[in-house]
SEFITI-475481 format. One line per 2 residues: number of its first residue (from 1); their letters; for each residue x negated, y negated, z negated of C-alpha. Coordinates in Angstrom, 2 decimals, m for minus. Layout:
SEFITI-475481
NUM	A	X,Y,Z | ...
END
This chain:
SEFITI-475481
1	MF	m120.04,m105.25,m123.60 | m119.85,m101.90,m121.59
3	NK	m123.03,m102.31,m119.82 | m125.13,m100.38,m122.21
5	LL	m122.67,m97.43,m121.88 | m122.88,m97.36,m118.17
7	SN	m124.84,m94.46,m116.45 | m128.14,m95.13,m114.87
9	RI	m126.58,m93.65,m111.64 | m124.02,m96.60,m111.48
11	KN	m126.29,m99.18,m112.60 | m128.87,m98.39,m109.79
13	TP	m126.33,m98.29,m107.09 | m125.50,m101.74,m105.66
15	SS	m121.69,m102.48,m104.61 | m121.04,m102.31,m100.83
17	FI	m122.63,m105.38,m99.17 | m119.89,m105.33,m96.43
19	RE	m117.14,m105.03,m98.95 | m118.45,m108.09,m100.76
21	IL	m118.73,m109.83,m97.36 | m115.17,m109.05,m96.34
23	KV	m114.06,m110.90,m99.48 | m115.62,m114.05,m98.18
25	TQ	m114.03,m113.63,m94.60 | m110.33,m113.49,m95.88
27	KP	m109.79,m117.15,m94.88 | m107.63,m117.21,m91.60
29	EI	m110.02,m119.88,m90.11 | m113.05,m117.56,m90.24
31	IS	m113.78,m115.40,m87.13 | m115.22,m112.08,m88.59
33	FA	m117.50,m109.79,m86.80 | m118.55,m108.24,m90.19
35	GG	m116.25,m105.21,m90.59 | m116.61,m102.04,m88.67
37	LP	m112.60,m102.03,m88.08 | m111.02,m100.43,m85.33
39	NP	m108.45,m102.69,m83.46 | m105.03,m102.43,m84.90
41	IS	m103.41,m102.54,m81.40 | m105.17,m99.18,m80.64
43	FP	m103.19,m97.47,m83.35 | m100.49,m94.96,m81.88
45	SE	m97.83,m96.66,m84.13 | m94.87,m95.45,m82.31
47	EL	m96.17,m91.84,m81.78 | m96.87,m91.58,m85.56
49	KI	m93.41,m92.78,m86.44 | m92.10,m89.81,m84.42
51	SM	m94.55,m87.53,m86.08 | m93.36,m88.73,m89.62
53	QN	m89.78,m87.62,m88.67 | m90.99,m84.29,m87.15
55	IT	m92.89,m83.21,m90.36 | m90.02,m84.33,m92.74
57	EK	m87.68,m82.21,m90.66 | m90.20,m79.23,m90.02
59	YG	m91.91,m78.87,m93.34 | m89.57,m80.29,m95.85
61	NK	m91.15,m80.65,m99.34 | m94.43,m78.92,m98.47
63	IY	m95.78,m82.49,m97.18 | m95.36,m83.82,m100.72
65	QY	m96.85,m80.85,m102.57 | m100.33,m79.95,m103.63
67	ST	m102.40,m78.06,m101.14 | m105.46,m76.11,m100.50
69	TQ	m108.94,m77.74,m100.90 | m110.16,m76.69,m97.26
71	GL	m107.48,m78.52,m95.69 | m104.44,m77.88,m93.52
73	DI	m105.08,m74.83,m91.46 | m103.42,m76.10,m88.27
75	LR	m105.49,m79.27,m88.35 | m108.68,m77.30,m88.94
77	QY	m107.97,m75.07,m86.12 | m107.32,m78.10,m83.97
79	IV	m110.88,m79.31,m84.75 | m112.25,m75.73,m83.93
81	DR	m110.49,m75.64,m80.61 | m111.53,m79.19,m79.63
83	YK	m115.13,m78.70,m80.47 | m115.14,m75.26,m78.55
85	KL	m113.72,m77.23,m75.45 | m115.93,m80.43,m75.66
87	WN	m119.38,m78.70,m76.75 | m118.83,m74.97,m76.33
89	MN	m119.41,m74.82,m80.20 | m119.37,m71.36,m81.62
91	IS	m117.31,m71.92,m84.89 | m114.10,m70.60,m86.65
93	IE	m111.76,m72.12,m89.16 | m114.15,m70.90,m91.83
95	NV	m116.58,m73.53,m90.66 | m114.35,m76.51,m91.27
97	II	m113.39,m78.57,m94.26 | m111.00,m81.63,m94.35
99	TT	m112.28,m84.51,m96.32 | m111.01,m87.89,m97.57
101	GS	m112.86,m89.80,m94.65 | m116.40,m89.19,m93.66
103	QQ	m117.55,m91.16,m96.77 | m116.31,m88.41,m99.10
105	AL	m118.24,m85.91,m96.88 | m121.33,m87.78,m97.58
107	DL	m120.66,m87.85,m101.30 | m120.11,m84.18,m101.37
109	IG	m123.01,m83.39,m99.56 | m124.96,m85.34,m102.08
111	KV	m123.41,m83.48,m104.84 | m124.21,m80.05,m103.25
113	FI	m127.77,m80.67,m102.11 | m129.35,m83.49,m103.83
115	NE	m131.28,m83.25,m107.14 | m132.91,m86.43,m108.77
117	GD	m135.86,m87.48,m106.76 | m135.10,m85.19,m103.58
119	TV	m136.36,m86.72,m100.28 | m133.90,m87.43,m97.55
121	LV	m135.01,m88.72,m94.04 | m132.85,m91.46,m92.49
123	EK	m132.98,m93.76,m89.43 | m134.65,m97.31,m89.72
125	PS	m131.98,m99.03,m89.96 | m129.34,m96.51,m91.13
127	YL	m125.76,m96.54,m92.19 | m125.30,m98.40,m95.46
129	GL	m122.54,m96.14,m96.52 | m124.99,m93.29,m96.38
131	LQ	m127.55,m95.02,m98.35 | m124.97,m96.15,m101.02
133	AF	m123.61,m92.71,m101.51 | m127.07,m90.89,m101.70
135	MM	m128.38,m93.72,m104.01 | m126.00,m92.42,m106.58
137	YN	m128.19,m89.29,m106.87 | m131.52,m91.29,m107.38
139	TN	m132.52,m90.03,m103.73 | m135.97,m90.81,m102.41
141	FI	m135.47,m92.12,m98.82 | m137.87,m91.84,m96.14
143	QT	m137.28,m94.09,m93.06 | m138.16,m93.19,m89.50
145	KL	m137.84,m96.22,m87.02 | m135.45,m96.28,m83.90
147	ND	m136.75,m96.79,m80.46 | m134.36,m97.78,m77.62
149	DG	m133.99,m93.92,m76.80 | m133.62,m92.76,m80.28
151	LD	m135.98,m91.60,m83.23 | m139.68,m92.36,m83.07
153	IE	m140.87,m88.92,m82.54 | m144.49,m89.47,m83.83
155	EL	m143.24,m91.12,m86.89 | m140.78,m88.47,m87.44
157	KE	m143.43,m85.71,m87.21 | m145.63,m87.61,m89.64
159	NL	m142.68,m88.13,m92.19 | m142.05,m84.32,m91.92
161	KV	m145.65,m83.43,m92.49 | m146.15,m85.76,m95.51
163	HH	m142.73,m85.83,m97.26 | m140.99,m82.45,m96.49
165	PK	m137.43,m83.85,m96.67 | m134.75,m81.52,m97.85
167	LA	m132.05,m83.38,m95.84 | m132.11,m85.68,m92.70
169	YL	m129.19,m87.92,m91.84 | m128.89,m89.15,m88.06
171	IP	m126.14,m90.87,m86.07 | m127.09,m89.92,m82.45
173	NF	m124.07,m91.56,m80.67 | m123.76,m95.37,m80.80
175	QN	m125.44,m95.47,m84.13 | m124.27,m97.75,m86.80
177	PT	m125.69,m100.37,m87.14 | m127.81,m100.84,m83.80
179	GL	m125.23,m99.38,m81.37 | m128.15,m97.23,m79.75
181	TY	m127.70,m93.71,m78.47 | m130.27,m91.06,m78.54
183	SK	m131.32,m89.82,m75.15 | m131.14,m86.17,m73.97
185	EN	m134.85,m86.03,m74.07 | m135.10,m87.58,m77.45
187	RE	m132.46,m85.09,m78.90 | m134.55,m82.24,m77.75
189	AV	m137.60,m83.67,m78.96 | m136.09,m84.16,m82.53
191	FE	m135.06,m80.68,m82.44 | m138.47,m79.33,m81.54
193	AI	m139.95,m81.37,m84.33 | m137.49,m80.12,m87.04
195	KD	m136.60,m76.71,m86.04 | m139.28,m74.96,m88.28
197	ED	m138.69,m77.25,m91.24 | m136.90,m75.91,m94.26
199	MI	m134.14,m78.65,m94.23 | m130.66,m79.45,m93.24
201	LI	m129.78,m81.83,m90.43 | m126.62,m84.07,m90.86
203	QD	m125.31,m85.40,m87.63 | m122.75,m88.23,m88.29
205	DP	m120.37,m88.62,m85.19 | m117.49,m91.10,m85.84
207	YG	m118.12,m92.93,m82.53 | m119.18,m90.25,m80.02
209	EL	m115.75,m90.18,m78.28 | m116.02,m93.94,m77.56
211	RF	m118.41,m93.89,m74.72 | m117.59,m96.56,m72.17
213	TN	m119.10,m94.80,m69.03 | m118.30,m91.52,m67.57
215	EE	m121.79,m90.03,m68.17 | m121.93,m86.60,m69.24
217	RL	m121.33,m86.02,m73.00 | m124.94,m85.54,m74.63
219	PY	m125.19,m82.53,m76.81 | m125.69,m82.44,m80.59
221	IG	m129.16,m81.84,m81.87 | m129.85,m78.18,m82.25
223	LN	m126.23,m77.25,m80.96 | m124.91,m74.10,m82.53
225	QT	m127.62,m73.95,m85.16 | m125.04,m73.93,m87.96
227	DK	m127.35,m72.60,m90.58 | m129.44,m75.85,m90.13
229	NI	m126.79,m78.41,m89.11 | m123.91,m80.14,m90.77
231	YL	m121.56,m82.13,m88.38 | m119.59,m84.91,m89.59
233	GS	m116.41,m86.14,m87.73 | m113.49,m88.49,m88.34
235	FS	m110.07,m89.23,m87.05 | m110.50,m92.92,m88.19
237	KI	m111.81,m94.34,m84.93 | m109.65,m92.37,m82.38
239	VT	m106.22,m92.13,m84.30 | m106.18,m94.40,m87.56
241	PG	m108.46,m95.26,m90.41 | m105.80,m95.76,m93.01
243	MR	m105.06,m91.86,m93.34 | m108.82,m91.63,m94.36
245	LG	m109.18,m88.14,m92.78 | m112.49,m86.80,m91.95
247	YV	m114.03,m83.32,m91.53 | m117.19,m81.46,m92.00
249	IA	m118.31,m78.57,m89.76 | m121.12,m76.31,m91.05
251	HK	m122.11,m72.88,m91.96 | m119.36,m71.18,m93.95
253	DI	m121.71,m70.90,m97.06 | m122.23,m74.51,m96.96
255	IR	m118.48,m75.10,m96.74 | m117.75,m72.88,m99.72
257	AL	m120.29,m75.17,m101.54 | m118.49,m78.30,m100.50
259	ET	m115.12,m76.88,m101.32 | m116.43,m76.40,m105.00
261	AK	m117.59,m79.93,m105.17 | m114.35,m81.25,m103.69
263	QA	m112.33,m79.24,m106.21 | m113.99,m81.16,m108.85
265	SD	m113.42,m84.42,m106.97 | m110.00,m84.72,m105.61
267	LH	m108.52,m81.15,m105.36 | m107.54,m81.82,m101.67
269	SN	m107.32,m84.76,m99.22 | m103.96,m86.52,m98.59
271	IF	m101.70,m83.65,m97.41 | m99.06,m85.92,m95.89
273	GQ	m101.60,m87.56,m93.80 | m102.98,m84.17,m92.60
275	YL	m99.44,m82.98,m91.57 | m98.78,m86.26,m89.87
277	IA	m102.04,m86.23,m87.91 | m101.80,m82.61,m87.16
279	DY	m98.35,m83.30,m85.47 | m99.48,m86.12,m83.61
281	LQ	m102.55,m84.22,m81.90 | m100.08,m81.33,m81.14
283	NN	m97.57,m83.47,m79.40 | m99.66,m86.14,m77.68
285	DL	m102.54,m86.35,m75.23 | m105.55,m87.45,m77.48
287	DK	m107.85,m87.71,m74.54 | m105.46,m90.19,m72.77
289	HI	m105.25,m92.30,m76.01 | m108.88,m92.27,m76.32
291	EK	m109.28,m93.55,m72.85 | m107.20,m96.61,m73.76
293	IK	m109.28,m97.37,m76.80 | m112.51,m97.06,m74.58
295	AL	m110.94,m99.40,m72.04 | m110.13,m101.94,m74.82
297	YK	m113.51,m101.71,m76.52 | m115.42,m101.97,m73.37
299	SQ	m113.82,m105.09,m72.48 | m114.50,m106.55,m75.98
301	AS	m118.19,m105.47,m75.98 | m118.46,m106.94,m72.30
303	AM	m117.02,m110.31,m73.63 | m119.35,m110.37,m76.61
305	VE	m122.41,m109.44,m74.60 | m121.55,m112.04,m71.79
307	AM	m120.98,m114.75,m74.43 | m124.33,m114.01,m76.06
309	KE	m126.10,m114.15,m72.62 | m124.51,m117.62,m72.05
311	YF	m124.87,m119.25,m75.56 | m127.49,m117.52,m77.51
313	PS	m130.91,m119.09,m77.51 | m133.27,m117.22,m75.18
315	NI	m135.62,m115.92,m77.96 | m132.78,m114.07,m79.38
317	KF	m132.61,m110.18,m78.69 | m129.66,m108.08,m78.79
319	TI	m128.54,m104.41,m77.72 | m126.17,m103.89,m74.86
321	PK	m123.78,m101.27,m76.31 | m122.64,m98.40,m74.02
323	GG	m119.94,m97.18,m76.47 | m119.00,m97.48,m80.12
325	MF	m118.35,m100.70,m82.21 | m121.37,m102.56,m82.59
327	TW	m124.19,m104.63,m81.27 | m127.57,m105.40,m82.98
329	VT	m129.18,m108.72,m83.07 | m132.87,m109.53,m83.67
331	LE	m133.87,m112.99,m84.58 | m137.45,m114.51,m84.34
333	EG	m140.14,m112.84,m86.80 | m140.11,m114.51,m90.01
335	KS	m136.49,m115.60,m90.04 | m133.87,m114.35,m92.46
337	AL	m130.60,m113.28,m91.22 | m129.22,m113.82,m94.94
339	EL	m130.11,m117.43,m94.54 | m128.32,m117.68,m91.18
341	FD	m125.21,m116.03,m92.72 | m124.81,m119.20,m95.01
343	KA	m124.96,m121.40,m92.00 | m122.71,m119.30,m90.07
345	IA	m120.04,m119.29,m92.80 | m120.25,m122.98,m92.86
347	KN	m119.08,m122.79,m89.23 | m116.44,m120.28,m89.93
349	VA	m117.84,m117.30,m88.31 | m119.25,m114.11,m90.36
351	FV	m121.56,m110.95,m89.46 | m123.37,m108.55,m91.58
353	PG	m127.07,m109.47,m92.12 | m129.28,m106.48,m91.63
355	DP	m130.76,m106.11,m95.20 | m128.32,m103.40,m96.64
357	FY	m129.13,m101.08,m93.52 | m132.65,m100.70,m94.77
359	VK	m134.03,m99.02,m97.85 | m136.15,m101.72,m99.71
361	ET	m136.51,m104.47,m97.19 | m134.99,m107.87,m97.77
363	NV	m134.66,m111.18,m95.67 | m134.95,m109.01,m92.64
365	NT	m134.53,m110.80,m89.03 | m131.69,m108.57,m87.89
367	LR	m127.89,m108.52,m88.03 | m124.80,m106.57,m87.00
369	LN	m121.94,m107.59,m85.01 | m118.78,m105.90,m84.71
371	YT	m116.68,m106.47,m81.55 | m113.53,m104.19,m81.67
373	NA	m111.50,m106.37,m84.13 | m111.10,m109.43,m82.14
375	DT	m109.54,m110.46,m78.74 | m111.80,m111.70,m76.11
377	ET	m111.07,m115.19,m76.40 | m111.69,m115.04,m80.17
379	IK	m114.97,m113.21,m79.55 | m116.16,m116.02,m77.09
381	EG	m115.27,m118.70,m79.58 | m116.95,m116.78,m82.49
383	IK	m120.27,m116.38,m80.53 | m120.23,m120.01,m79.46
385	RL	m120.11,m120.81,m83.29 | m122.92,m118.31,m84.16
387	AS	m124.94,m119.75,m81.20 | m124.53,m123.23,m82.65
389	SL	m125.77,m121.87,m86.22 | m128.67,m120.15,m84.41
391	RE	m129.84,m123.47,m82.70 | m129.70,m125.33,m86.01
393	F	m131.40,m122.42,m87.70
END
């Protein structure tokens, strides 16, 4: 009845593929590798309880009141100090705005920058949440394929030359969905290719802290070029996702534009959550906590990789993650991961077929597996079930 009244914007935007899959996986007998869910045992629950008590005593009714759109100053300053410490980033509090998760940051960037038909360059495959958010603005997507070490530089140069995108969206660290990380050399080559372009580079980094090895932290692409870069970060993967707190680091003029868009969206992000996370960060060793998460996820990733090596048919390829939350599986050419999904569900195991991570391709032969939300024995059993489906397939 209401269909004819809906906007073209919402008619042309599909519902989240993963959210629909998660409805299917609610049965307790299903082992799900579908969601990108942090493991609940990694949440600092006891420390957060203490912080709840702290903020009620210290701030009183402030934690329940309306607040400023930019976000809590003490939380923004923490972000500034951390990025200066880790990457020697030349920023101040004026370069930071708190958002309702990174997903809102993507929506605000779309509102601020994208006119109908504007071109955005993305990885192939790319994060489906970005594709869904920018589809709302009738965006023209141009994909650049990923190699093992990052973006394909020659294809990137050709896309820049032909399409002149207004924005580029990249996930250089433990990319979602592939789990791949850009090498230092690839990052430098990407910057050389784009530095003279009249465009903004969005670097999304929700997983960068979750590196399993002690290798040197790789720098952002074009570090400290704040007039050309937007950096996205989140507390969802390193503290807790339920608070829905992310942030944007960018030139102060971009931050002001995002602030205007956010005022029209939700006025400000959850202020209770901001006070809570700020107190937790001030009174606990975040790096020590992250080390525990990394050790947990490394053991889970290893369990999945070893199980795939043992049980998967030899013609199935998969990435070996060095951090983050995902591995990427490639079937034989001509096979559809969507068709495999139905067989896998029949054996009570779920994953995300690769289709929603591409712009217009369907029935692709790739799929994403998440290893962070199951214990090692469950992972092994789930991979055995998936391997059985693969052999039948």
